[in-house]
C-alpha positions in Angstrom: 100.2 95.9 97.0 100.2 93.0 98.6 96.7 91.1 99.6 95.4 91.7 103.1 96.0 88.2 104.3 100.0 88.5 103.2 100.2 91.8 104.8 98.8 90.3 107.8 100.9 86.9 107.5 104.2 89.5 107.0 103.9 91.9 110.2 102.9 88.1 112.4 106.4 86.9 110.4 108.4 90.1 112.0 106.6 90.7 115.1 107.9 87.2 115.7 111.8 88.3 115.2 110.9 89.8 119.0 113.1 93.6 117.1 109.6 95.6 117.9 110.2 94.3 121.6 113.3 96.1 121.9 112.4 99.8 123.2 115.0 101.2 121.2 114.1 100.2 118.2 110.7 102.1 119.3 112.3 105.0 119.8 114.1 105.2 116.5 110.5 105.0 114.0 109.4 107.5 116.6 111.8 110.1 116.8 111.7 109.1 112.3 107.6 109.8 112.6 108.2 113.4 114.6 110.7 114.4 111.8 108.4 113.2 109.3 105.5 114.9 110.6 107.1 118.0 111.2 108.5 118.9 107.6 105.2 117.5 106.2 103.2 120.6 108.9 101.8 123.0 105.7 101.2 120.2 104.0 98.7 118.2 106.5 97.0 122.0 107.0 96.5 121.9 103.4 94.8 118.4 103.1 92.9 119.4 106.0 91.8 123.1 104.6 90.6 120.7 101.1 88.5 117.9 102.7 87.4 120.7 105.6 88.1 124.2 104.5 89.5 124.1 108.4 91.9 127.0 109.4 95.3 126.9 110.0 94.9 127.8 113.5 92.1 124.7 114.0 94.2 122.6 112.3 97.3 123.4 114.9 94.5 123.6 118.0 93.0 120.4 116.6 94.8 118.2 115.2 98.9 118.8 114.5 99.8 120.0 117.6 97.7 117.3 119.9 99.6 114.6 117.7 103.1 116.5 118.0 102.2 117.4 121.7 101.8 112.9 122.4 104.9 112.7 120.1 106.7 113.9 121.9 105.6 113.0 125.8 105.7 109.4 124.8 109.9 110.4 123.5 110.4 111.2 126.9 108.1 108.6 129.4 109.1 105.2 127.1 111.6 103.8 128.5 110.1 105.0 132.0 106.5 103.2 131.4 108.3 100.1 129.7 110.4 99.0 132.3 109.0 96.5 134.5 107.3 97.4 137.5 108.4 95.8 140.7 104.8 95.3 143.5 105.1 94.5 147.0 104.6 90.3 147.2 102.3 88.3 148.7 102.9 86.4 151.6 101.7 83.7 150.1 104.1 83.5 147.5 107.1 83.9 150.1 110.1 84.5 149.2 109.4 85.9 146.1 110.2 89.1 143.7 106.9 89.5 141.9 106.8 92.6 138.8 103.9 93.3 136.3 105.8 93.4 132.3 104.4 95.7 130.0 103.9 92.9 126.9 102.9 94.6 122.9 99.9 91.8 122.0 101.4 91.3 118.7 99.8 92.5 115.3 97.1 95.4 115.3 94.4 97.2 113.5 93.6 100.3 113.8 90.5 101.8 111.7 90.7 105.8 111.7 87.4 107.8 111.4 86.9 110.9 109.4 86.1 113.8 111.7 89.7 114.1 112.9 91.1 111.9 110.2 95.1 113.3 111.5 94.4 113.4 115.2 92.5 110.2 115.7 94.5 108.1 113.7 98.1 109.5 114.2 97.5 109.0 118.0 96.5 105.7 118.5 99.3 105.0 116.2 102.0 106.2 117.8 101.1 104.4 121.2 100.5 100.8 119.4 104.1 101.6 118.0 105.0 102.5 121.4 104.2 99.9 122.9 105.7 97.0 120.6 103.4 96.0 118.2 103.0 96.1 114.5 100.4 98.0 113.2 97.6 98.5 110.1 96.2 101.2 109.8 93.1 102.2 107.7 92.7 106.1 107.5 89.0 106.9 106.4 88.4 107.3 103.0 86.0 110.1 103.5 89.0 112.8 104.0 90.6 111.7 100.7 93.6 114.2 100.9 94.3 113.9 104.9 94.4 110.3 104.1 96.7 110.3 101.3 99.0 112.5 102.9 98.6 110.2 106.2 99.6 106.9 103.8 102.9 108.8 102.1 104.1 109.6 106.0 103.8 106.4 106.8 105.1 104.8 103.9 108.0 107.5 104.3 108.5 106.2 107.9 108.1 102.4 108.7 108.8 99.1 107.5 106.1 97.5 105.4 106.2 94.9 108.2 105.9 97.1 111.4 103.7 99.6 109.9 101.3 99.8 106.5 98.7 102.3 105.9 95.7 100.5 103.5 93.4 103.0 102.0 90.3 101.6 100.7 86.0 101.6 101.5 83.5 99.2 103.1 85.2 96.1 101.0 88.4 96.6 102.8 87.5 97.7 106.0 84.8 94.2 105.7 88.1 92.5 104.7 90.3 93.6 107.0 87.8 92.6 109.7 87.8 89.1 108.7 91.1 88.6 109.8 92.6 87.7 113.2 94.0 90.2 115.1 95.8 90.5 118.4 94.0 93.7 118.6 91.5 96.1 116.9 91.5 100.0 117.7 88.2 101.7 116.2 87.0 105.0 116.4 83.7 105.6 114.8 80.0 105.6 114.8 77.9 103.4 117.1 76.2 101.4 114.4 79.7 100.7 112.8 81.6 99.5 116.0 78.6 96.9 116.9 79.9 95.4 113.4 84.2 95.6 114.8 83.1 94.1 118.1 81.3 91.5 116.1 84.2 90.5 114.1 86.8 91.0 116.4 84.2 88.5 118.9 84.6 85.5 116.4 88.5 86.1 117.0 87.7 86.9 120.9 90.3 90.0 120.0 90.1 92.7 122.8 89.2 95.8 121.3 89.3 99.5 121.9 85.9 100.7 120.5 85.9 105.2 120.4 82.2 106.0 119.6 80.5 109.0 120.4 76.2 109.6 121.3 74.4 112.7 122.1 76.3 114.4 124.7 74.3 116.8 126.6 75.4 120.2 128.2 73.1 121.5 131.5 73.5 125.1 131.7 72.2 126.8 135.4 71.1 130.4 136.4 74.3 130.5 138.4 76.4 131.1 135.8 78.3 133.8 133.6 76.1 134.3 130.8 78.4 135.5 128.3 81.5 133.5 129.0 79.5 130.3 128.8 77.7 131.1 126.0 81.2 131.7 124.5 82.7 128.8 125.3 79.7 126.9 124.6 80.0 127.8 121.2 83.8 127.5 120.7 83.5 123.8 121.7 80.5 123.3 119.5 81.4 124.9 116.4 84.7 123.6 116.4 85.6 121.7 113.0 82.3 122.3 111.8 80.3 120.5 114.9 81.4 117.2 113.3 83.3 116.6 116.6 82.4 113.2 118.8 82.3 115.3 122.2 80.7 118.2 121.3 77.5 119.1 122.8 74.8 117.5 121.6 72.0 119.9 122.7 71.9 122.4 125.3 69.2 121.6 128.8 68.8 125.8 129.8 67.4 126.3 133.4 64.2 127.9 132.3 65.0 131.2 133.8 67.7 132.2 131.8 66.6 129.7 128.6 65.3 133.0 126.6 68.3 135.8 127.4 71.1 133.1 127.1 69.7 132.4 123.4 69.8 136.0 122.8 73.8 135.7 123.9 74.2 132.9 121.9 73.5 134.6 118.8 75.4 137.6 119.4 78.5 135.1 120.1 77.9 133.6 116.7 78.0 136.5 114.8 81.4 137.7 117.2 83.0 134.3 115.9 82.1 133.7 112.7 80.4 137.1 111.5 77.3 138.0 109.7 77.8 135.8 107.0 79.8 132.8 108.4 80.0 131.3 104.6 82.4 133.9 104.1 84.5 133.0 107.3 87.3 131.7 107.0 87.6 129.7 110.5 83.9 127.9 110.0 84.7 124.6 108.3 83.0 122.4 106.0 80.2 119.5 106.7 82.7 116.6 105.2 80.3 115.6 102.1 77.3 116.2 100.7 75.7 113.6 102.2 76.2 113.8 105.5 75.4 117.4 104.3 72.0 116.1 103.2 71.2 114.0 106.7 71.7 117.3 108.7 69.2 119.4 106.4 66.8 116.5 106.5 67.0 117.2 110.7 66.5 120.4 110.7 62.8 119.7 108.8 59.9 120.9 110.8 62.0 122.3 114.1 61.6 125.9 115.3 64.7 127.4 114.4 65.5 130.3 115.8 69.1 131.3 114.4 70.9 130.0 111.3 69.3 127.4 109.4 70.9 128.2 105.8 72.1 125.4 103.9 74.0 124.9 101.0 74.1 121.1 99.5 77.1 121.7 96.6 79.2 123.1 98.3 78.9 121.3 102.5 77.7 123.7 104.0 75.0 124.3 107.0 75.4 127.4 109.0 75.4 127.4 112.9 72.1 127.0 113.7 69.8 127.5 116.9 66.9 124.8 117.4 64.6 125.3 120.0 63.1 122.8 121.5 60.5 121.7 123.2 59.8 117.8 123.6 62.1 114.9 122.3 59.9 113.7 119.3 62.0 114.7 116.6 64.2 113.6 114.1 67.2 115.8 115.4 67.1 113.9 118.2 67.3 110.5 117.0 71.0 110.0 116.6 73.9 112.3 117.8 73.5 115.1 115.5 77.6 115.6 114.7 76.7 118.9 112.7 76.7 122.7 113.3 72.8 122.7 114.6 72.3 122.8 118.7 68.8 122.2 119.7 68.0 123.9 123.2 65.3 122.8 125.4 64.5 124.5 129.0 64.4 122.7 132.3 62.6 123.8 135.8 63.6 120.6 138.1 66.4 118.5 138.8 64.1 115.8 137.2 64.0 117.5 134.2 67.4 117.5 133.8 67.4 113.6 134.7 64.4 112.7 132.4 65.7 114.1 129.4 69.3 112.7 129.9 68.1 109.5 130.8 66.4 109.2 127.4 69.6 108.3 125.9 72.5 106.1 126.2 75.2 107.0 128.7 76.5 109.4 126.2 80.6 110.2 125.3 80.9 113.3 127.1 78.7 115.1 129.6 79.1 119.1 130.7 77.7 121.5 132.8 77.3 125.3 133.6 77.5 125.9 137.3 78.8 127.8 140.2 76.0 125.9 142.3 79.2 122.8 143.8 76.4 120.9 145.3 74.4 121.0 142.0 77.6 120.0 140.0 78.6 117.5 142.0 75.2 115.4 141.9 74.9 115.9 138.5 78.3 114.8 137.8 77.6 111.3 139.8 74.7 111.1 138.8 74.9 110.3 135.4 77.0 107.7 133.6 79.6 108.9 131.2 82.8 108.7 129.5 84.6 112.3 130.4 83.3 115.7 130.9 84.0 119.1 132.1 82.2 121.7 134.2 82.4 125.4 132.8 83.4 124.7 129.1 83.6 122.2 126.7 86.2 120.0 124.9 89.4 120.5 127.0 89.1 117.4 128.7 91.1 115.7 126.0 93.6 117.7 125.9 95.4 116.3 128.6 97.1 112.9 128.5 96.9 112.0 132.5 93.4 112.1 131.7 91.9 108.9 130.3 89.8 109.2 127.7 87.0 106.7 126.9 83.4 106.1 126.1 81.0 103.4 128.6 78.3 100.9 127.4 76.8 102.5 123.6 79.4 105.4 123.6 82.4 102.9 124.0 84.8 100.7 125.6 88.5 101.1 126.8 90.0 104.2 127.0 93.1 106.1 125.7 95.7 108.9 125.9 99.1 109.2 127.3 100.5 106.5 129.6 97.0 105.5 129.5 97.4 104.1 125.8 100.6 103.0 126.0 98.9 101.0 128.8 95.7 99.9 126.1 97.8 98.3 123.4 100.1 96.6 126.3 99.3 93.4 127.9 100.5 93.5 131.2 102.0 89.8 132.2 102.1 88.9 136.1 105.1 87.4 137.2 106.6 86.2 140.1 110.5 85.4 141.0 110.5 83.1 143.2 112.8 82.1 146.1 114.8 78.8 146.1 116.7 79.6 149.5 113.6 78.6 151.7 110.9 76.4 150.9 108.2 76.4 153.8 106.6 73.2 153.6 102.8 74.5 154.6 101.6 73.7 151.2 103.1 70.2 150.5 101.0 67.0 151.3 100.3 65.3 153.2 97.8 67.4 155.2 96.6 68.3 159.0 95.2 70.5 160.9 99.0 72.2 162.2 98.8 72.8 158.9 95.4 74.1 158.2 96.0 76.5 161.0 98.9 78.1 159.6 97.3 78.1 156.1 94.1 79.9 157.8 96.1 83.0 159.4 98.6 83.5 156.5 95.2 84.1 154.4 93.8 86.5 157.3 96.9 88.1 156.8 96.7 88.3 152.9 93.7 90.0 153.7 
C-alpha cells in the first residue's frame, strides 16, 4: 500500500476531476456496494461472531440490517437530495432567483469504532460517498475480523482513488490525523475525540464527533414494571452493554426500587438463562484489557445480581449494582459493558443533582406515564437524543438526526441528515439583468435613504 500522504494526494487529484460530483457515478458505486454487502451477509455475521460472539439475530438487527436500510434509503432519494433547492428571494436582491447547492467537501477521513464495527463504519462511508466525497477509512484495529472484511468489501467495490481502507493502530491513526483533510468524521471515546478535534483545529478542518458519556435512564412509579424491565434489559445488554447510547445507569423512584430490581433479575434470566455464559445471545467484551477494566470497576461495589468475571474468555455476566452515592470507580467514566448501576430518587431535585454531576450525555431515557413529568424532564436537561418508555430505538429512525452535544459530541447524521453532514451548502443568487434599481448606487441622498430603510423594514 502507498504511504498515507500519497494516498491522500491521489484522492485529491481524483476529486479535482469532478467525477464524484456526478450523481450517476455515486449511484453506481452505492449500488455496487449494496450488492457486495448482500453477497457477504454470512461473512459479516461470522466476523462479528468471532469478534464479539454476537448472534446472527443481533448482528442483523444492530448492524447488517441498518446498513442495508441506509443504502436503500440513499439510493432511492439521492437524486432528490442532491438537486439544488430553490429558496424565496429577498427583496434586497430583487430581481433574482436564489438557490442552495449541495457540494461535497472533498477528501474525507472516517475513523470507525470497535463496538459496532460494521454499522458505525459503513454508515458514514455511505453518506460521504452519497455526498460526492472521496474517503480514507480507518476501521478499528480491535475488531480484526470485521475490519479485515470491511477492507475487502471496499477494495472489491471502490477504486482506491475514491475510497480506500487503511488498517492499523494508534500510529496509523496519528499519521492520518497529521494530514490536511476537508472533513473528519470520528466515532469513539471522548478522550480520543479531543485528540481528533485538536488535530482538526490545526487545519481548521470541520469535524463530526460521535462520542458518548453517562446516559441516564429514569424510571418513575407510574410505569408497567415488567414491560419497563424487559425494555431496559434489552437495551442495556445488547452487544454486551458495549453501546454508546446504552443506559449507563438507572435512577429509580424509591417507592418501587426494590420491587423493580427483583423484576430486572427475572428479566435477565428470561433473556439469557440461569447461566448467561452459555447463552448464544449474550456477546463478549471486545478484549481482555476492557474486561479487566470492567472487573476493576466492580471492586468495592454492592453487586446484587451477576458479577461473574472470566478475563480469559472476555466474559462479564449481566450485572446489577446497588448504588447509594456517585463516589465510586463505576461512575467515574462511561461503563461500556454489561454492568447496570441503580440509584434511587425521592424528588425531582434528586434526579437533577445526579444527572448534573456528569457532562451532557449522548442519550437520555425516561420511563413514565406522567406527561408533565416527561415533558419537564426532557426539557430540563441537555443531551444528544432520547426515548420515552424505551431504549436505543431513536437510532433506528433515519428521519431523526443522531449526534451528541457538548462532551458527547458535535454534528449529526443518519438518513438525509448524514448526506447534509458531508455536504457544504453553497448559497447561490442568480441575479436578473432585465432591470437594475439605482437605489444602491452612489451618489446617495435622503430619498434613497428613505427607500432603503423601507426595504430593510419589509425584509425583516
